[in-house]
C-alpha positions as CSV (number, residue, x, y, z in Angstrom):
1,X,82.7,-23.4,-121.6
2,X,82.2,-19.7,-122.6
3,X,80.9,-19.1,-126.0
4,X,81.2,-15.7,-127.4
5,X,77.6,-14.4,-128.3
6,X,78.8,-12.9,-131.6
7,X,80.2,-16.3,-132.6
8,X,77.2,-18.2,-131.4
9,X,74.9,-15.8,-133.3
10,X,77.0,-16.1,-136.5
11,X,77.8,-19.7,-136.6
12,X,74.9,-21.2,-134.5
13,X,74.9,-24.0,-132.0
14,X,77.2,-26.2,-134.2
15,X,80.0,-23.8,-133.4
16,X,79.6,-24.4,-129.7
17,X,79.5,-28.2,-130.2
18,X,82.6,-28.1,-132.4
19,X,84.5,-25.9,-129.9
20,X,84.1,-28.6,-127.2
21,X,85.8,-31.3,-129.5
22,X,89.1,-29.3,-129.8
23,X,92.3,-30.4,-128.1
24,X,93.4,-27.8,-125.6
25,X,96.9,-27.1,-124.3
26,X,96.3,-29.1,-121.1
27,X,95.2,-32.2,-122.9
28,X,98.1,-31.9,-125.5
29,X,100.6,-31.6,-122.7
30,X,99.1,-34.6,-120.8
31,X,99.3,-36.6,-124.1
32,X,102.9,-35.8,-124.6
33,X,103.9,-36.7,-121.0
34,X,102.0,-39.9,-121.3
35,X,103.7,-40.6,-124.6
36,X,107.1,-40.0,-123.0
37,X,106.3,-42.2,-119.9
38,X,105.3,-45.2,-122.0
39,X,107.8,-45.1,-124.9
40,X,110.0,-48.1,-125.6
41,X,113.3,-47.4,-123.9
42,X,115.1,-49.4,-126.6
43,X,113.5,-47.3,-129.4
44,X,113.0,-43.8,-127.8
45,X,111.3,-40.9,-129.6
46,X,113.7,-39.2,-132.0
47,X,114.9,-35.7,-131.0
48,X,113.4,-34.3,-134.2
49,X,109.9,-35.8,-133.3
50,X,110.2,-34.4,-129.8
51,X,111.2,-31.0,-131.0
52,X,108.3,-31.0,-133.6
53,X,105.8,-31.8,-130.9
54,X,107.1,-29.1,-128.6
55,X,106.8,-26.7,-131.6
56,X,103.3,-27.8,-132.1
57,X,102.5,-27.2,-128.4
58,X,104.1,-23.7,-128.6
59,X,101.9,-22.9,-131.7
60,X,98.8,-24.2,-129.9
61,X,99.5,-22.1,-126.9
62,X,100.1,-19.0,-129.1
63,X,96.9,-19.6,-131.0
64,X,95.0,-19.9,-127.7
65,X,96.4,-16.7,-126.5
66,X,95.7,-14.9,-129.7
67,X,92.1,-16.2,-129.7
68,X,91.7,-15.0,-126.1
69,X,93.0,-11.6,-127.0
70,X,90.7,-11.3,-130.1
71,X,87.8,-12.4,-127.9
72,X,88.5,-9.8,-125.3
73,X,88.8,-7.1,-128.1
74,X,85.5,-8.2,-129.7
75,X,83.8,-7.9,-126.3
76,X,85.3,-4.4,-125.7
77,X,84.0,-3.4,-129.1
78,X,80.5,-4.7,-128.3
79,X,80.6,-2.8,-125.0
80,X,81.6,0.4,-126.7
81,X,78.9,0.0,-129.3
82,X,76.4,-0.6,-126.4
83,X,77.6,2.5,-124.7
84,X,77.0,4.5,-127.8
85,X,73.2,3.6,-127.4
86,X,73.0,5.6,-124.3
87,X,70.4,8.3,-124.8
88,X,69.0,6.7,-128.0
89,X,65.6,5.2,-128.5
90,X,65.6,1.5,-129.0
91,X,63.1,-1.2,-129.6
92,X,64.0,-4.6,-128.0
93,X,62.4,-7.8,-126.9
94,X,62.4,-8.8,-123.3
95,X,63.1,-12.3,-122.0
96,X,59.5,-13.2,-122.7
97,X,59.6,-12.1,-126.3
98,X,57.5,-9.0,-125.6
99,X,58.6,-5.9,-127.5
100,X,59.4,-2.7,-125.5
101,X,60.7,0.7,-126.6
102,X,62.4,3.4,-124.8
103,X,65.6,5.4,-124.2
104,X,68.7,3.5,-123.1
105,X,69.8,5.0,-119.8
106,X,72.5,2.6,-118.7
107,X,74.8,-0.2,-120.0
108,X,76.3,-2.8,-117.7
109,X,78.0,-6.1,-117.9
110,X,76.1,-8.8,-116.0
111,X,77.6,-12.3,-115.7
112,X,79.4,-11.7,-118.9
113,X,76.4,-10.4,-120.9
114,X,75.9,-6.8,-121.9
115,X,72.7,-5.5,-120.6
116,X,70.9,-2.2,-121.6
117,X,68.5,-0.4,-119.2
118,X,65.5,0.7,-121.4
119,X,63.0,2.5,-119.3
120,X,62.9,0.4,-116.2
121,X,63.6,-2.9,-117.8
122,X,67.0,-4.6,-118.6
123,X,67.4,-6.2,-122.0
124,X,70.4,-8.0,-123.6
125,X,72.3,-6.2,-126.4
126,X,71.4,-9.1,-128.6
127,X,67.7,-8.5,-128.1
128,X,67.8,-5.0,-129.7
129,X,65.6,-4.9,-132.8
130,X,66.0,-1.4,-133.9
131,X,67.8,1.9,-132.9
132,X,66.5,5.3,-133.4
133,X,67.9,8.8,-132.7
134,X,67.0,10.0,-129.2
């Protein structure tokens, strides 16, 4: 499961664990179909109940789509911010925790993570410690 780095940084690992417990639209639809298959033919689901469940499914799908759109927008904003760092002096920590400073020459998206090229090293946007003027 993809966890947005901003959400993970803001809410911590508890957010990632909580996200896995949510019922998705596929699970909801499977549950509804199973419920219909095994309902008592002499006491079927009321139309109102069925319509209410379909409305819940529709709401769930719309919320998932909205969440996806907001996540994409947040990623584009992060990419735009990272691009604004090109030509600026930054201090960042590399994967080993060692601090390095230099001018950002390039920004790229690698495997869903924004990477800055500082000097001859690549560092994640989240590893930037400070930003100076050029």
